[in-house]
C-alpha positions as CSV (number, residue, x, y, z in Angstrom):
1,M,3.6,-26.7,9.3
2,G,1.0,-26.0,6.7
3,L,-2.8,-26.1,6.7
4,A,-2.8,-29.8,6.6
5,S,-1.5,-29.8,10.2
6,T,-4.0,-27.1,11.5
7,L,-7.1,-27.6,13.5
8,S,-10.2,-26.8,11.5
9,I,-13.2,-25.6,13.5
10,S,-16.6,-25.2,12.0
11,V,-18.5,-22.1,13.2
12,P,-22.2,-21.8,12.3
13,T,-23.4,-18.5,10.8
14,Q,-26.5,-17.2,9.3
15,G,-28.1,-19.3,6.6
16,N,-27.0,-22.5,8.3
17,T,-23.6,-22.4,6.6
18,N,-20.3,-23.1,8.3
19,Q,-17.2,-20.8,8.3
20,L,-13.9,-22.4,9.1
21,L,-11.3,-21.1,11.5
22,F,-7.9,-22.5,11.1
23,L,-5.7,-22.6,14.2
24,S,-2.5,-24.5,14.6
25,S,-2.9,-27.7,16.7
26,R,-0.1,-26.5,19.1
27,T,-1.8,-23.2,19.9
28,N,-2.9,-23.0,23.6
29,L,-6.0,-20.9,23.5
30,S,-9.7,-20.8,24.1
31,F,-12.0,-19.1,21.6
32,S,-15.6,-18.3,20.8
33,P,-17.1,-16.7,17.7
34,F,-18.7,-13.3,18.2
35,S,-19.7,-12.2,14.8
36,S,-19.8,-12.8,11.1
37,R,-20.7,-10.1,8.7
38,R,-20.3,-8.8,5.2
39,C,-18.0,-5.8,4.8
40,S,-18.8,-2.2,4.4
41,F,-15.8,-0.8,2.6
42,S,-16.6,2.9,3.3
43,H,-16.4,4.4,6.7
44,K,-19.6,6.0,8.1
45,K,-19.8,8.0,11.2
46,G,-21.4,6.1,14.0
47,S,-20.5,2.5,14.9
48,Y,-22.8,-0.4,14.5
49,L,-20.6,-3.0,16.2
50,T,-20.8,-3.4,20.0
51,K,-19.1,-5.5,22.6
52,N,-21.9,-8.1,22.9
53,T,-22.7,-8.3,19.2
54,S,-24.0,-11.7,18.2
55,K,-23.4,-13.3,14.8
56,F,-24.8,-11.2,12.0
57,K,-24.2,-9.9,8.5
58,V,-24.6,-6.4,7.2
59,P,-25.2,-5.4,3.6
60,C,-22.2,-5.0,1.4
61,V,-21.6,-1.5,0.2
62,Q,-20.6,-1.4,-3.4
63,V,-17.4,0.7,-4.1
64,K,-15.1,1.1,-7.0
65,A,-11.4,0.5,-6.2
66,E,-9.4,-1.1,-9.0
67,Q,-12.5,-2.8,-10.4
68,E,-16.2,-2.9,-9.8
69,L,-17.2,-5.1,-6.9
70,D,-20.4,-7.1,-7.0
71,D,-22.1,-8.7,-4.1
72,E,-20.3,-12.0,-4.7
73,A,-17.0,-10.3,-4.5
74,C,-17.7,-8.7,-1.1
75,E,-15.7,-10.3,1.6
76,L,-17.3,-12.0,4.6
77,V,-15.4,-11.5,7.8
78,S,-15.7,-13.8,10.9
79,G,-14.7,-12.7,14.3
80,F,-13.5,-14.8,17.3
81,E,-12.6,-14.1,20.9
82,L,-9.3,-15.7,22.0
83,N,-7.3,-16.3,25.1
84,L,-3.6,-16.4,24.4
85,G,-1.0,-17.8,26.8
86,E,-1.5,-19.5,30.2
87,G,-2.5,-18.5,33.7
88,T,-1.8,-15.0,34.9
89,D,0.3,-14.3,31.8
90,S,-2.7,-15.0,29.5
91,I,-4.4,-12.2,27.6
92,R,-7.6,-11.8,25.7
93,A,-7.7,-10.9,22.0
94,S,-10.0,-10.7,19.1
95,L,-9.3,-12.2,15.7
96,F,-10.9,-11.0,12.5
97,K,-10.5,-13.3,9.5
98,A,-11.4,-12.8,5.9
99,V,-13.4,-15.9,4.9
100,K,-13.7,-16.0,1.1
101,N,-10.6,-14.3,-0.3
102,N,-8.2,-14.7,2.5
103,N,-4.6,-13.7,1.5
104,E,-3.1,-15.7,4.4
105,T,-1.4,-12.6,5.7
106,G,-1.4,-11.6,9.4
107,V,-1.7,-8.1,10.8
108,L,-1.4,-7.1,14.5
109,L,-3.5,-4.1,15.4
110,L,-2.7,-2.2,18.6
111,S,-5.6,-0.1,20.0
112,D,-5.8,3.3,21.6
113,V,-6.4,3.7,25.3
114,F,-10.1,2.7,24.9
115,G,-9.1,-0.9,24.4
116,F,-9.6,-3.8,22.0
117,E,-13.3,-4.2,22.6
118,N,-14.1,-0.6,21.7
119,S,-16.4,-0.4,18.7
120,A,-14.2,2.0,16.8
121,T,-11.2,-0.3,17.0
122,R,-13.3,-3.4,16.1
123,D,-14.9,-1.6,13.1
124,F,-11.4,-0.7,11.8
125,A,-10.1,-4.3,12.4
126,Y,-13.1,-5.6,10.4
127,R,-12.3,-3.1,7.6
128,V,-8.7,-4.3,7.3
129,A,-9.9,-7.9,7.3
130,C,-12.3,-7.0,4.5
131,N,-9.3,-6.6,2.3
132,G,-8.3,-10.2,2.8
133,Y,-6.2,-10.1,6.0
134,N,-6.2,-11.9,9.4
135,V,-6.3,-9.2,12.0
136,L,-5.4,-9.9,15.7
137,V,-6.3,-7.2,18.3
138,P,-4.9,-7.9,21.8
139,D,-6.1,-6.5,25.1
140,L,-3.3,-4.2,26.0
141,F,-4.9,-3.2,29.3
142,R,-5.8,-6.5,30.9
143,G,-9.5,-5.7,31.1
144,N,-8.9,-2.1,32.4
145,P,-9.0,0.3,29.4
146,W,-9.6,4.0,29.8
147,S,-13.2,5.2,29.6
148,K,-14.6,8.5,28.6
149,H,-16.8,8.3,31.7
150,R,-13.8,8.5,34.1
151,P,-12.7,11.9,35.4
152,K,-10.0,13.4,33.2
153,D,-7.9,14.1,36.3
154,D,-7.5,10.3,36.8
155,Y,-6.0,9.7,33.4
156,E,-2.3,10.0,34.4
157,N,-2.8,7.8,37.4
158,W,-4.5,5.2,35.1
159,R,-1.8,5.5,32.6
160,A,0.9,5.0,35.2
161,K,-0.6,1.7,36.0
162,Q,-0.1,0.5,32.4
163,S,3.4,-0.7,32.8
164,L,5.2,-0.4,29.4
165,E,7.2,-3.6,30.3
166,R,3.9,-5.5,30.9
167,V,2.3,-4.0,27.7
168,S,5.4,-4.9,25.7
169,A,5.3,-8.5,27.0
170,D,1.7,-8.8,26.0
171,I,2.4,-7.4,22.6
172,N,5.2,-9.9,22.2
173,L,2.9,-12.7,23.2
174,A,0.3,-11.7,20.6
175,A,3.1,-11.4,18.0
176,K,4.4,-14.8,18.8
177,W,1.0,-16.3,18.4
178,M,0.8,-14.7,15.0
179,V,4.3,-16.0,14.1
180,D,3.2,-19.5,15.0
181,E,-0.1,-19.2,13.1
182,F,1.0,-17.4,9.9
183,I,4.8,-17.6,9.5
184,A,5.6,-21.0,10.9
185,A,2.6,-22.4,9.0
186,K,4.2,-20.8,5.9
187,M,1.2,-18.7,5.2
188,S,2.9,-15.3,5.6
189,K,6.5,-14.4,5.0
190,K,6.1,-11.3,7.1
191,L,3.5,-9.8,9.4
192,G,2.1,-6.3,9.4
193,I,1.5,-4.1,12.5
194,I,-0.9,-1.1,12.9
195,G,-1.3,1.1,15.9
196,F,-3.5,4.0,16.9
197,S,-2.6,6.7,19.4
198,F,-1.3,4.7,22.4
199,G,-0.8,1.7,20.2
200,G,0.9,3.8,17.6
201,G,3.7,4.6,20.0
202,R,4.0,1.0,20.9
203,I,4.4,-0.3,17.4
204,L,7.7,1.6,17.0
205,E,9.0,0.0,20.2
206,T,7.9,-3.4,18.9
207,L,9.5,-2.9,15.5
208,S,12.8,-1.8,17.1
209,Q,12.9,-5.0,19.1
210,D,11.9,-7.2,16.1
211,Q,14.5,-5.6,13.7
212,G,12.7,-7.0,10.7
213,S,12.7,-10.6,11.8
214,Y,8.9,-11.1,11.6
215,F,7.3,-7.8,10.8
216,G,7.6,-6.6,7.2
217,T,6.0,-3.1,7.6
218,G,4.2,-0.9,10.1
219,A,1.5,1.8,10.1
220,C,1.4,4.4,12.9
221,F,-1.7,6.5,13.2
222,Y,-1.1,9.6,15.3
223,G,1.1,7.7,17.8
224,T,1.5,9.2,21.3
225,R,4.4,9.4,23.7
226,I,6.7,8.1,21.0
227,N,10.3,7.4,22.0
228,P,12.3,8.8,19.0
229,S,15.5,7.0,20.0
230,V,14.0,3.6,18.8
231,A,14.0,4.8,15.2
232,D,17.6,3.8,14.5
233,S,16.7,0.2,15.4
234,I,13.8,-0.1,13.0
235,N,14.6,-2.1,9.9
236,V,11.3,-1.9,8.0
237,P,9.3,0.9,6.4
238,V,6.7,2.7,8.5
239,L,3.7,4.7,7.3
240,F,2.9,7.7,9.5
241,I,-0.6,9.2,9.3
242,S,-1.7,12.2,11.4
243,G,-3.4,15.6,11.3
244,D,-1.6,18.9,11.5
245,K,-3.9,20.0,14.3
246,D,-3.1,17.1,16.6
247,P,-1.3,18.4,19.7
248,L,-0.6,14.8,20.8
249,C,1.4,13.8,17.7
250,L,3.6,16.6,16.3
251,V,4.2,16.5,12.6
252,E,7.8,17.6,13.0
253,L,8.5,14.5,15.1
254,L,7.0,12.3,12.4
255,H,9.2,13.8,9.7
256,D,12.2,13.2,11.9
257,L,11.2,9.6,12.4
258,E,10.6,9.1,8.7
259,K,14.2,10.4,8.0
260,N,15.8,8.3,10.7
261,I,14.0,5.1,9.9
262,G,14.3,5.5,6.1
263,R,13.7,2.3,4.1
264,G,10.9,4.0,2.2
265,S,9.0,5.2,5.3
266,K,6.3,7.8,4.6
267,V,4.5,10.6,6.4
268,V,1.0,11.6,5.3
269,V,-0.5,14.7,7.0
270,F,-4.1,15.7,6.7
271,E,-4.7,19.4,6.9
272,G,-7.0,20.6,9.6
273,R,-7.4,17.2,11.3
274,G,-6.9,16.5,15.0
275,H,-6.3,13.3,17.0
276,G,-8.2,10.2,16.2
277,F,-9.9,11.3,12.9
278,V,-9.2,8.1,11.0
279,H,-10.8,5.6,13.3
280,R,-13.1,8.0,15.2
281,P,-14.3,10.6,12.6
282,E,-16.8,13.1,14.0
283,S,-18.0,14.8,10.9
284,Q,-18.7,14.2,7.2
285,E,-15.4,16.0,6.3
286,E,-13.5,13.7,8.7
287,D,-15.3,10.7,7.2
288,E,-13.9,11.6,3.8
289,D,-10.4,12.0,5.1
290,A,-10.7,8.8,7.1
291,D,-11.6,7.0,3.8
292,A,-8.6,8.6,2.1
293,A,-6.3,7.5,4.9
294,F,-7.7,4.0,4.8
295,S,-7.0,3.8,1.0
296,I,-3.4,4.8,1.7
297,L,-3.1,2.1,4.4
298,R,-4.7,-0.5,2.1
299,N,-2.2,0.2,-0.6
300,W,0.7,0.3,1.9
301,L,-0.2,-3.2,3.3
302,H,-0.7,-4.6,-0.1
303,D,2.6,-3.4,-1.5
304,G,4.5,-4.2,1.7
305,L,3.0,-7.6,2.5
306,V,1.0,-9.2,-0.2
307,I,3.1,-8.3,-3.3
308,K,6.3,-9.1,-1.5
309,K,4.9,-12.5,-0.4
310,E,4.2,-13.3,-4.0
């Protein structure tokens, strides 16, 4: 099924123009657009995207990557809220689509414990989409993410209620939606998967179950509560990024995973950095390392998904 058999939905944005969202006609979902904006390619401390953001654009930040980018080259990203599945088994998700230079490649992004609506996660998803991707961020916690306002003593009780079997099923539902949208439609040959913290641990479990059928590569940012026994079942390369001061993600474990997975997997450790520095930088120095880590991720996805698709 190609684009000719998809459903094209016009979404009004600023300037009275329409952006098109392509969804397969067999997909059972409801959706609503929540934003459209031009990309800022560099990370800056302090998020400017909130849960109830209406449609808007932000100025494009000029950066030099492989070539100079002008305003016309800056990608516009549209965001949509989706409901995947049916009844009590349905989950919410956010989809971020590159509009102008879409490379027709899907990436599944699994959040940390603060959930898919958290501004740091959404900002990062926008940033990946800025590079031409279609990024799906599912709600892994069924509307009940962890909050910094909760007492820390409640964390383990909250965590225990997040059944790994249920989370795994929800991830599989989101992955199946992406398979239908991007692989069955012959847009992508393989999907990418990215995870932070809680989500980082879950991508390894997802890849071990997939065994290279649909996912072509993964990127794990300071994954937590990783089950190292799944490494032998992973058949695609994984990028591991963490800091050497992160007590929740030990560097020694990452190197063991790199060795056991093989297939060109890679560990990148940032000196002096703790947990969450890539998508939640808290200083100018962390901003700089976050940008460096994102550049590594961008190249990893391009080499593992876009070039191989061509």
